[in-house]
C-alpha positions as a Markdown table, in Angstrom:
| # | Residue | x | y | z |
|---|---|---|---|---|
| 1 | Unk | 3.3 | 21.5 | 38.1 |
| 2 | Unk | 4.7 | 23.0 | 34.4 |
| 3 | Unk | 8.4 | 22.8 | 35.7 |
| 4 | Unk | 8.0 | 19.2 | 36.9 |
| 5 | Unk | 6.3 | 18.7 | 33.4 |
| 6 | Unk | 9.4 | 20.3 | 31.7 |
| 7 | Unk | 11.9 | 18.3 | 33.6 |
| 8 | Unk | 10.2 | 14.6 | 33.5 |
| 9 | Unk | 9.8 | 15.7 | 29.2 |
| 10 | Unk | 13.2 | 16.0 | 29.5 |
| 11 | Unk | 14.1 | 12.7 | 31.9 |
| 12 | Unk | 12.6 | 10.3 | 29.6 |
| 13 | Unk | 14.4 | 11.9 | 26.5 |
| 14 | Unk | 12.3 | 14.9 | 24.9 |
| 15 | Unk | 15.1 | 16.8 | 24.1 |
| 16 | Unk | 13.1 | 20.3 | 25.5 |
| 17 | Unk | 15.4 | 23.7 | 26.2 |
| 18 | Unk | 15.0 | 26.4 | 28.4 |
| 19 | Unk | 13.8 | 29.0 | 25.3 |
| 20 | Unk | 11.1 | 26.5 | 24.6 |
| 21 | Unk | 10.1 | 26.6 | 27.9 |
| 22 | Unk | 9.5 | 30.1 | 28.4 |
| 23 | Unk | 8.1 | 30.5 | 25.0 |
| 24 | Unk | 5.0 | 28.8 | 26.7 |
| 25 | Unk | 4.9 | 30.9 | 29.7 |
| 26 | Unk | 4.4 | 33.8 | 27.3 |
| 27 | Unk | 1.3 | 31.4 | 25.5 |
| 28 | Unk | 0.6 | 31.0 | 29.2 |
| 29 | Unk | 1.1 | 34.5 | 30.7 |
| 30 | Unk | -0.8 | 35.8 | 28.1 |
| 31 | Unk | -4.1 | 33.8 | 28.6 |
| 32 | Unk | -3.3 | 31.6 | 25.2 |
| 33 | Unk | -4.2 | 29.0 | 27.4 |
| 34 | Unk | -8.5 | 27.4 | 28.8 |
| 35 | Unk | -7.6 | 24.3 | 29.5 |
| 36 | Unk | -5.7 | 21.0 | 30.0 |
| 37 | Unk | -6.3 | 20.0 | 26.4 |
| 38 | Unk | -5.1 | 23.8 | 25.5 |
| 39 | Unk | -1.8 | 22.8 | 27.4 |
| 40 | Unk | -1.9 | 19.7 | 25.3 |
| 41 | Unk | -1.5 | 21.0 | 22.0 |
| 42 | Unk | 0.1 | 24.5 | 22.6 |
| 43 | Unk | 3.1 | 22.5 | 24.9 |
| 44 | Unk | 3.4 | 19.4 | 22.0 |
| 45 | Unk | 3.7 | 21.8 | 19.1 |
| 46 | Unk | 6.7 | 24.4 | 21.0 |
| 47 | Unk | 8.1 | 21.7 | 23.0 |
| 48 | Unk | 9.2 | 19.6 | 21.0 |
| 49 | Unk | 10.3 | 19.3 | 16.9 |
| 50 | Unk | 9.9 | 16.1 | 16.0 |
| 51 | Unk | 7.6 | 13.6 | 15.3 |
| 52 | Unk | 9.4 | 11.4 | 16.7 |
| 53 | Unk | 9.6 | 12.5 | 20.2 |
| 54 | Unk | 5.5 | 13.1 | 19.9 |
| 55 | Unk | 4.1 | 9.3 | 20.9 |
| 56 | Unk | 7.1 | 9.8 | 24.2 |
| 57 | Unk | 6.1 | 13.2 | 24.9 |
| 58 | Unk | 2.1 | 11.3 | 24.8 |
| 59 | Unk | 3.3 | 8.8 | 27.1 |
| 60 | Unk | 4.7 | 11.7 | 29.7 |
| 61 | Unk | 1.5 | 13.7 | 29.4 |
| 62 | Unk | -0.5 | 11.3 | 29.7 |
| 63 | Unk | 1.2 | 9.9 | 32.9 |
| 64 | Unk | 2.0 | 13.7 | 35.2 |
| 65 | Unk | -2.0 | 14.9 | 34.7 |
| 66 | Unk | -4.0 | 11.4 | 34.5 |
| 67 | Unk | -0.9 | 9.2 | 36.5 |
| 68 | Unk | -0.7 | 6.8 | 34.2 |
| 69 | Unk | 2.0 | 3.8 | 34.0 |
| 70 | Unk | 4.9 | 5.6 | 32.1 |
| 71 | Unk | 6.9 | 1.4 | 32.4 |
| 72 | Unk | 10.4 | 1.8 | 32.2 |
| 73 | Unk | 12.0 | 1.1 | 28.6 |
| 74 | Unk | 12.5 | -2.6 | 29.0 |
| 75 | Unk | 9.3 | -3.3 | 31.1 |
| 76 | Unk | 7.4 | -1.6 | 28.4 |
| 77 | Unk | 8.8 | -4.6 | 25.7 |
| 78 | Unk | 8.6 | -7.1 | 27.8 |
| 79 | Unk | 4.8 | -5.9 | 27.7 |
| 80 | Unk | 4.6 | -5.7 | 23.8 |
| 81 | Unk | 5.8 | -8.7 | 23.3 |
| 82 | Unk | 3.2 | -10.7 | 25.5 |
| 83 | Unk | 1.1 | -9.3 | 23.9 |
| 84 | Unk | 2.4 | -10.1 | 20.6 |
| 85 | Unk | 2.4 | -13.3 | 22.0 |
| 86 | Unk | -0.9 | -13.4 | 23.2 |
| 87 | Unk | -2.5 | -12.4 | 19.9 |
| 88 | Unk | -0.3 | -15.1 | 17.7 |
| 89 | Unk | -2.0 | -18.1 | 20.7 |
| 90 | Unk | -5.4 | -17.6 | 19.9 |
| 91 | Unk | -4.2 | -17.8 | 16.1 |
| 92 | Unk | -2.8 | -21.1 | 16.7 |
| 93 | Unk | -2.7 | -22.6 | 20.0 |
| 94 | Unk | -0.9 | -26.0 | 19.2 |
| 95 | Unk | 2.4 | -24.2 | 17.5 |
| 96 | Unk | 2.6 | -21.8 | 20.8 |
| 97 | Unk | 2.4 | -24.6 | 23.1 |
| 98 | Unk | 5.3 | -26.1 | 21.3 |
| 99 | Unk | 7.2 | -23.5 | 21.1 |
| 100 | Unk | 7.2 | -22.9 | 24.7 |
| 101 | Unk | 7.5 | -26.1 | 25.5 |
| 102 | Unk | 3.9 | -26.7 | 27.3 |
| 103 | Unk | 0.8 | -28.2 | 27.4 |
| 104 | Unk | -2.2 | -26.6 | 25.3 |
| 105 | Unk | -4.6 | -27.9 | 27.5 |
| 106 | Unk | -3.0 | -26.3 | 30.9 |
| 107 | Unk | -2.9 | -22.7 | 28.5 |
| 108 | Unk | -6.9 | -23.3 | 28.1 |
| 109 | Unk | -7.3 | -22.7 | 31.1 |
| 110 | Unk | -6.0 | -19.2 | 31.3 |
| 111 | Unk | -7.3 | -16.1 | 30.7 |
| 112 | Unk | -6.3 | -13.8 | 28.2 |
| 113 | Unk | -5.1 | -11.7 | 31.2 |
| 114 | Unk | -3.4 | -15.0 | 32.7 |
| 115 | Unk | -2.1 | -15.5 | 29.6 |
| 116 | Unk | -0.3 | -12.4 | 29.3 |
| 117 | Unk | 1.2 | -12.3 | 32.4 |
| 118 | Unk | 2.7 | -16.1 | 31.3 |
| 119 | Unk | 4.3 | -14.6 | 28.6 |
| 120 | Unk | 5.7 | -11.5 | 30.0 |
| 121 | Unk | 7.3 | -14.6 | 33.2 |
| 122 | Unk | 8.0 | -16.1 | 30.1 |
| 123 | Unk | 10.4 | -13.2 | 28.2 |
| 124 | Unk | 11.3 | -11.6 | 31.4 |
| 125 | Unk | 13.3 | -14.8 | 32.7 |
| 126 | Unk | 15.2 | -14.4 | 29.4 |
| 127 | Unk | 17.5 | -12.0 | 30.4 |
| 128 | Unk | 20.5 | -13.6 | 30.1 |
| 129 | Unk | 22.6 | -14.4 | 27.0 |
| 130 | Unk | 21.0 | -17.6 | 24.9 |
| 131 | Unk | 21.7 | -20.6 | 23.4 |
| 132 | Unk | 18.9 | -21.4 | 20.5 |
| 133 | Unk | 16.1 | -24.1 | 21.4 |
| 134 | Unk | 12.4 | -23.9 | 21.4 |
| 135 | Unk | 11.6 | -22.7 | 24.3 |
| 136 | Unk | 14.0 | -19.8 | 23.9 |
| 137 | Unk | 11.2 | -16.7 | 23.2 |
| 138 | Unk | 13.3 | -14.7 | 20.4 |
| 139 | Unk | 15.3 | -14.4 | 17.8 |
| 140 | Unk | 17.6 | -17.0 | 19.0 |
| 141 | Unk | 15.4 | -20.1 | 19.5 |
| 142 | Unk | 12.2 | -21.2 | 17.0 |
| 143 | Unk | 10.0 | -19.0 | 18.7 |
| 144 | Unk | 7.5 | -16.9 | 16.4 |
| 145 | Unk | 8.4 | -13.7 | 18.0 |
| 146 | Unk | 12.0 | -11.7 | 17.3 |
| 147 | Unk | 13.2 | -9.8 | 20.4 |
| 148 | Unk | 12.5 | -6.5 | 19.2 |
| 149 | Unk | 8.8 | -8.3 | 19.9 |
| 150 | Unk | 7.4 | -6.3 | 16.2 |
| 151 | Unk | 5.3 | -7.3 | 15.1 |
| 152 | Unk | 3.8 | -6.9 | 11.1 |
| 153 | Unk | 0.0 | -7.3 | 12.4 |
| 154 | Unk | 0.9 | -3.6 | 14.5 |
| 155 | Unk | -1.6 | -4.7 | 17.8 |
| 156 | Unk | -2.5 | -1.7 | 19.1 |
| 157 | Unk | -1.5 | -0.4 | 22.6 |
| 158 | Unk | -3.8 | 1.7 | 24.9 |
| 159 | Unk | -7.1 | 1.1 | 23.2 |
| 160 | Unk | -9.2 | 3.5 | 21.8 |
| 161 | Unk | -10.7 | 7.3 | 22.9 |
| 162 | Unk | -14.1 | 7.4 | 23.0 |
| 163 | Unk | -13.9 | 11.1 | 24.4 |
| 164 | Unk | -11.4 | 13.4 | 22.8 |
| 165 | Unk | -9.6 | 14.8 | 26.0 |
| 166 | Unk | -6.4 | 15.7 | 26.3 |
| 167 | Unk | -4.7 | 12.5 | 28.3 |
| 168 | Unk | -7.5 | 10.4 | 26.4 |
| 169 | Unk | -5.9 | 12.1 | 23.1 |
| 170 | Unk | -2.8 | 11.5 | 24.0 |
| 171 | Unk | -3.1 | 7.4 | 26.1 |
| 172 | Unk | -4.7 | 6.9 | 22.3 |
| 173 | Unk | -0.6 | 7.0 | 21.3 |
| 174 | Unk | -1.9 | 7.8 | 17.2 |
| 175 | Unk | 2.2 | 8.7 | 17.2 |
| 176 | Unk | 3.8 | 5.1 | 17.7 |
| 177 | Unk | 4.8 | 5.1 | 14.4 |
| 178 | Unk | 6.8 | 8.2 | 13.9 |
| 179 | Unk | 8.8 | 7.2 | 17.5 |
| 180 | Unk | 12.4 | 6.4 | 17.8 |
| 181 | Unk | 11.1 | 2.6 | 19.0 |
| 182 | Unk | 8.5 | 2.2 | 16.0 |
| 183 | Unk | 8.5 | 0.6 | 12.8 |
| 184 | Unk | 9.8 | 2.1 | 9.7 |
| 185 | Unk | 7.7 | 3.4 | 7.1 |
| 186 | Unk | 9.1 | 4.6 | 3.7 |
| 187 | Unk | 8.3 | 8.2 | 4.7 |
| 188 | Unk | 10.4 | 7.8 | 8.2 |
| 189 | Unk | 13.1 | 6.0 | 5.5 |
| 190 | Unk | 12.6 | 8.6 | 3.3 |
| 191 | Unk | 13.5 | 11.7 | 6.2 |
| 192 | Unk | 16.2 | 9.3 | 7.6 |
| 193 | Unk | 17.7 | 8.4 | 4.3 |
| 194 | Unk | 17.0 | 12.5 | 2.5 |
| 195 | Unk | 21.0 | 13.3 | 3.5 |
| 196 | Unk | 22.4 | 10.1 | 1.2 |
| 197 | Unk | 23.1 | 11.9 | -1.8 |
| 198 | Unk | 26.5 | 12.6 | -4.1 |
| 199 | Unk | 25.6 | 15.4 | -6.1 |
| 200 | Unk | 28.3 | 16.8 | -8.6 |
| 201 | Unk | 28.0 | 19.4 | -11.5 |
| 202 | Unk | 27.7 | 18.4 | -15.0 |
| 203 | Unk | 26.8 | 18.4 | -18.2 |
| 204 | Unk | 26.3 | 22.0 | -20.2 |
| 205 | Unk | 26.3 | 24.8 | -18.3 |
| 206 | Unk | 22.5 | 26.0 | -18.7 |
| 207 | Unk | 21.1 | 27.1 | -15.5 |
| 208 | Unk | 21.1 | 30.8 | -14.1 |
| 209 | Unk | 22.7 | 30.8 | -10.6 |
| 210 | Unk | 20.3 | 33.3 | -9.1 |
| 211 | Unk | 22.6 | 34.1 | -6.0 |
| 212 | Unk | 25.6 | 34.7 | -8.3 |
| 213 | Unk | 24.0 | 36.9 | -10.5 |
| 214 | Unk | 22.7 | 39.4 | -8.7 |
| 215 | Unk | 26.3 | 39.3 | -7.2 |
| 216 | Unk | 27.7 | 40.2 | -10.2 |
| 217 | Unk | 25.3 | 43.0 | -11.2 |
| 218 | Unk | 25.4 | 44.4 | -7.9 |
| 219 | Unk | 29.8 | 44.0 | -8.5 |
| 220 | Unk | 29.6 | 45.9 | -11.8 |
| 221 | Unk | 27.7 | 48.5 | -10.6 |
| 222 | Unk | 24.0 | 47.6 | -11.7 |
| 223 | Unk | 25.3 | 46.0 | -15.5 |
| 224 | Unk | 23.9 | 42.2 | -15.3 |
| 225 | Unk | 25.6 | 39.9 | -15.9 |
| 226 | Unk | 24.5 | 36.7 | -15.5 |
| 227 | Unk | 26.8 | 33.5 | -14.6 |
| 228 | Unk | 25.5 | 30.2 | -15.9 |
| 229 | Unk | 26.2 | 27.2 | -14.3 |
| 230 | Unk | 26.2 | 23.4 | -15.1 |
| 231 | Unk | 22.7 | 20.8 | -13.4 |
| 232 | Unk | 24.2 | 19.1 | -10.8 |
| 233 | Unk | 23.4 | 15.0 | -10.5 |
| 234 | Unk | 23.5 | 13.0 | -8.1 |
| 235 | Unk | 25.8 | 10.4 | -8.6 |
| 236 | Unk | 25.3 | 8.2 | -5.6 |
| 237 | Unk | 26.1 | 4.9 | -6.2 |
| 238 | Unk | 24.8 | 2.3 | -4.3 |
| 239 | Unk | 24.8 | -1.5 | -3.5 |
| 240 | Unk | 22.7 | -2.9 | -0.7 |
| 241 | Unk | 23.0 | -6.8 | 0.4 |
| 242 | Unk | 20.2 | -8.3 | 2.1 |
| 243 | Unk | 20.4 | -11.5 | 4.0 |
| 244 | Unk | 17.0 | -13.2 | 2.6 |
| 245 | Unk | 17.7 | -16.7 | 4.2 |
| 246 | Unk | 16.5 | -18.9 | 7.7 |
| 247 | Unk | 14.4 | -18.2 | 10.2 |
| 248 | Unk | 16.2 | -16.1 | 12.2 |
| 249 | Unk | 15.3 | -13.1 | 10.0 |
| 250 | Unk | 11.8 | -13.9 | 9.7 |
| 251 | Unk | 10.6 | -11.8 | 12.3 |
| 252 | Unk | 13.0 | -8.8 | 10.1 |
| 253 | Unk | 11.3 | -9.3 | 6.8 |
| 254 | Unk | 9.0 | -7.1 | 7.1 |
| 255 | Unk | 11.3 | -3.4 | 7.9 |
| 256 | Unk | 13.5 | -5.1 | 5.9 |
| 257 | Unk | 11.4 | -5.0 | 2.6 |
| 258 | Unk | 9.8 | -1.8 | 3.9 |
| 259 | Unk | 14.1 | -0.7 | 2.9 |
| 260 | Unk | 14.5 | -2.2 | 0.0 |
| 261 | Unk | 11.4 | -1.0 | -1.5 |
| 262 | Unk | 12.8 | 2.5 | -0.9 |
| 263 | Unk | 16.2 | 1.8 | -2.1 |
| 264 | Unk | 14.7 | 0.4 | -5.0 |
| 265 | Unk | 12.6 | 3.7 | -5.7 |
| 266 | Unk | 14.5 | 6.6 | -4.8 |
| 267 | Unk | 18.3 | 5.5 | -6.2 |
| 268 | Unk | 19.0 | 5.8 | -9.5 |
| 269 | Unk | 22.0 | 3.6 | -9.3 |
| 270 | Unk | 21.4 | 1.0 | -7.0 |
| 271 | Unk | 22.9 | -2.6 | -7.3 |
| 272 | Unk | 20.4 | -5.7 | -4.6 |
| 273 | Unk | 21.9 | -8.5 | -4.2 |
| 274 | Unk | 21.5 | -11.5 | -1.2 |
| 275 | Unk | 23.4 | -13.2 | 1.1 |
| 276 | Unk | 22.3 | -16.1 | 3.8 |
| 277 | Unk | 23.7 | -14.9 | 6.9 |
| 278 | Unk | 27.0 | -13.9 | 5.3 |
| 279 | Unk | 28.8 | -13.4 | 2.1 |
| 280 | Unk | 31.7 | -16.3 | 0.9 |
| 281 | Unk | 32.7 | -15.9 | -2.8 |
| 282 | Unk | 29.5 | -14.9 | -4.7 |
| 283 | Unk | 26.1 | -12.6 | -3.3 |
| 284 | Unk | 23.4 | -13.1 | -6.0 |
| 285 | Unk | 20.8 | -10.3 | -7.9 |
| 286 | Unk | 18.4 | -13.5 | -7.4 |
| 287 | Unk | 16.3 | -13.9 | -4.0 |
| 288 | Unk | 16.4 | -17.7 | -4.2 |
| 289 | Unk | 21.1 | -17.3 | -4.4 |
| 290 | Unk | 21.4 | -19.9 | -7.8 |
| 291 | Unk | 20.8 | -17.7 | -10.7 |
| 292 | Unk | 22.4 | -15.1 | -11.2 |
| 293 | Unk | 25.8 | -15.2 | -8.8 |
| 294 | Unk | 28.1 | -11.6 | -8.4 |
| 295 | Unk | 31.6 | -12.4 | -7.8 |
| 296 | Unk | 32.5 | -10.6 | -4.7 |
| 297 | Unk | 36.3 | -10.6 | -6.4 |
| 298 | Unk | 34.9 | -8.6 | -9.3 |
| 299 | Unk | 33.4 | -6.4 | -6.7 |
| 300 | Unk | 36.6 | -4.3 | -7.6 |
| 301 | Unk | 35.6 | -2.9 | -10.6 |
| 302 | Unk | 33.0 | -1.0 | -8.5 |
| 303 | Unk | 33.5 | 2.7 | -8.0 |
| 304 | Unk | 35.3 | 3.0 | -4.9 |
| 305 | Unk | 32.6 | 5.9 | -3.7 |
| 306 | Unk | 30.0 | 3.0 | -3.6 |
| 307 | Unk | 28.3 | 3.4 | -0.6 |
| 308 | Unk | 27.4 | 0.0 | 0.9 |
| 309 | Unk | 24.9 | -1.3 | 3.0 |
| 310 | Unk | 24.7 | -4.3 | 4.4 |
| 311 | Unk | 21.7 | -6.0 | 5.8 |
| 312 | Unk | 21.3 | -8.7 | 8.7 |
| 313 | Unk | 20.9 | -10.4 | 11.6 |
| 314 | Unk | 25.0 | -11.2 | 12.0 |
| 315 | Unk | 24.0 | -14.2 | 13.8 |
| 316 | Unk | 25.5 | -17.2 | 12.8 |
| 317 | Unk | 27.7 | -20.1 | 14.4 |
| 318 | Unk | 31.0 | -19.3 | 14.0 |
| 319 | Unk | 32.4 | -21.7 | 11.9 |
| 320 | Unk | 30.7 | -20.0 | 9.0 |
| 321 | Unk | 32.5 | -16.9 | 9.6 |
| 322 | Unk | 35.3 | -18.1 | 10.6 |
| 323 | Unk | 36.4 | -21.6 | 9.3 |
| 324 | Unk | 37.3 | -22.4 | 5.6 |
| 325 | Unk | 34.7 | -23.5 | 3.9 |
| 326 | Unk | 32.1 | -22.4 | 7.1 |
| 327 | Unk | 28.9 | -22.4 | 4.1 |
| 328 | Unk | 26.4 | -24.7 | 5.4 |
| 329 | Unk | 24.9 | -24.4 | 2.1 |
| 330 | Unk | 27.1 | -27.3 | -0.1 |
| 331 | Unk | 27.1 | -24.5 | -3.8 |
| 332 | Unk | 28.7 | -22.0 | -1.7 |
| 333 | Unk | 31.7 | -23.9 | 0.4 |
| 334 | Unk | 34.6 | -21.3 | -0.6 |
| 335 | Unk | 38.4 | -21.7 | -0.1 |
| 336 | Unk | 38.5 | -19.1 | 2.3 |
| 337 | Unk | 36.1 | -17.4 | 5.5 |
| 338 | Unk | 33.7 | -15.2 | 5.4 |
| 339 | Unk | 35.4 | -13.0 | 7.2 |
| 340 | Unk | 38.3 | -12.4 | 4.8 |
| 341 | Unk | 35.3 | -11.7 | 2.2 |
| 342 | Unk | 34.1 | -9.5 | 4.6 |
| 343 | Unk | 37.5 | -7.4 | 5.0 |
| 344 | Unk | 37.7 | -7.4 | 1.5 |
| 345 | Unk | 34.8 | -5.8 | 0.4 |
| 346 | Unk | 35.0 | -3.2 | 3.8 |
| 347 | Unk | 38.6 | -2.4 | 2.7 |
| 348 | Unk | 37.1 | -2.0 | -1.1 |
| 349 | Unk | 34.4 | 0.1 | -0.4 |
| 350 | Unk | 36.0 | 2.4 | 2.5 |
| 351 | Unk | 31.9 | 3.6 | 3.0 |
| 352 | Unk | 30.3 | 1.5 | 4.1 |
| 353 | Unk | 28.1 | -0.4 | 6.5 |
| 354 | Unk | 26.5 | -3.5 | 8.3 |
| 355 | Unk | 22.6 | -3.0 | 9.5 |
| 356 | Unk | 21.9 | -5.1 | 12.0 |
| 357 | Unk | 17.9 | -5.7 | 12.5 |
| 358 | Unk | 18.5 | -7.4 | 16.3 |
| 359 | Unk | 18.6 | -5.0 | 19.7 |
| 360 | Unk | 21.9 | -3.4 | 20.1 |
| 361 | Unk | 21.9 | -4.3 | 23.7 |
| 362 | Unk | 22.0 | -7.7 | 22.2 |
| 363 | Unk | 24.9 | -7.9 | 20.6 |
| 364 | Unk | 26.8 | -8.5 | 23.0 |
| 365 | Unk | 25.6 | -12.7 | 23.0 |
| 366 | Unk | 26.7 | -13.2 | 19.5 |
| 367 | Unk | 30.3 | -13.9 | 18.7 |
| 368 | Unk | 29.6 | -13.4 | 14.5 |
| 369 | Unk | 27.6 | -9.9 | 15.2 |
| 370 | Unk | 30.9 | -9.3 | 17.4 |
| 371 | Unk | 33.1 | -9.8 | 14.9 |
| 372 | Unk | 31.8 | -8.3 | 12.3 |
| 373 | Unk | 30.8 | -5.1 | 14.2 |
| 374 | Unk | 35.2 | -5.1 | 14.1 |
| 375 | Unk | 34.9 | -4.9 | 10.3 |
| 376 | Unk | 32.0 | -3.0 | 9.8 |
| 377 | Unk | 30.1 | 0.2 | 11.5 |
| 378 | Unk | 27.1 | -1.7 | 12.6 |
| 379 | Unk | 24.1 | 0.4 | 13.3 |
| 380 | Unk | 20.6 | -0.9 | 14.4 |
| 381 | Unk | 17.9 | -0.3 | 11.7 |
| 382 | Unk | 15.7 | 1.5 | 13.2 |
| 383 | Unk | 15.3 | 5.5 | 12.5 |
| 384 | Unk | 18.0 | 6.6 | 15.0 |
| 385 | Unk | 20.2 | 3.3 | 13.1 |
| 386 | Unk | 19.5 | 4.4 | 9.8 |
| 387 | Unk | 20.7 | 8.5 | 10.6 |
| 388 | Unk | 23.8 | 7.0 | 11.6 |
| 389 | Unk | 24.8 | 4.7 | 9.0 |
| 390 | Unk | 23.5 | 7.6 | 6.8 |
| 391 | Unk | 26.1 | 10.5 | 8.8 |
| 392 | Unk | 28.9 | 6.8 | 8.5 |
| 393 | Unk | 28.6 | 6.3 | 4.6 |
| 394 | Unk | 28.7 | 10.4 | 4.0 |
| 395 | Unk | 31.7 | 11.3 | 6.2 |
| 396 | Unk | 34.9 | 11.9 | 4.0 |
| 397 | Unk | 37.1 | 9.1 | 3.7 |
């Protein structure tokens, strides 16, 4: 039973290793585990090394010991989005029926369970490339939900446990928000960005280097030699450029706002700019994008070691990216296409990345996403994506 459980965890993406599994067996052999509740606590503590896998562990545990449903990733996501649609329907049935192109009275006759099944059927129809429109459920149309099914209300999946058996505790999925697919919180962003540092010595030599002092003292046969050094200061400079315009970014406002809030609080030298869809001659210091322009050509005066993070769905009409005067805003018309501006930024700042809130499996369906991904290293705006982006930003150039 336990061997099957071990392999099931590995098959579903929890990186458990044989050494930890043997440690768990030692605990069992010494009589330290007396119940399934004990086994749940011990196995999670010993086998799982990061909180991001706690939610997945709970799902596999409930499936293995109680036969709880363990859907594939895509099926799970469709169920999540269907529940979000149901919540929206309960709040505003008229708008949802218009979005879906159906009669409100027809949907009103369905029970909540039937509505969820109806929404799931509609979502399953959208597995191919989309072309926008009002009936498309996702970021490509005018639907109230995005591809990822993320909703700021944070719908609970599973329901509350009334008695605290191990299986029911696991089915509560208390660690869903810490999983790879959970919504990003400031704590998770902080964990992902903690390696984004550029430390260098600065100021007078007024700090004692304990290790070097001990080494030199021992080298001098006990004669004390105190070694001083300069304090290390974080010299990291960050530019955060955010796409804050258009309905296609609306589903991602909460997660982008979380990233924005963390950046302002964490980095001493961070400049935040805004753009709509893509970048032309100017970035904007004000979210409304009309008071404080920053000329893109002027970025050449910035430190080339500045880390540049661009955040946006990169989804637009191809002419907005490729054509001269491609902007849909008259005041932003430019004699140079946006794609040249993006290449200029990437050349000026070798340490630059693009964070995209759209799931990566959908990128190939949008021409402009593919084009921008050839200019900037592009990563999903998820915990995994942030960690990969940080590694890219800190790599030597």
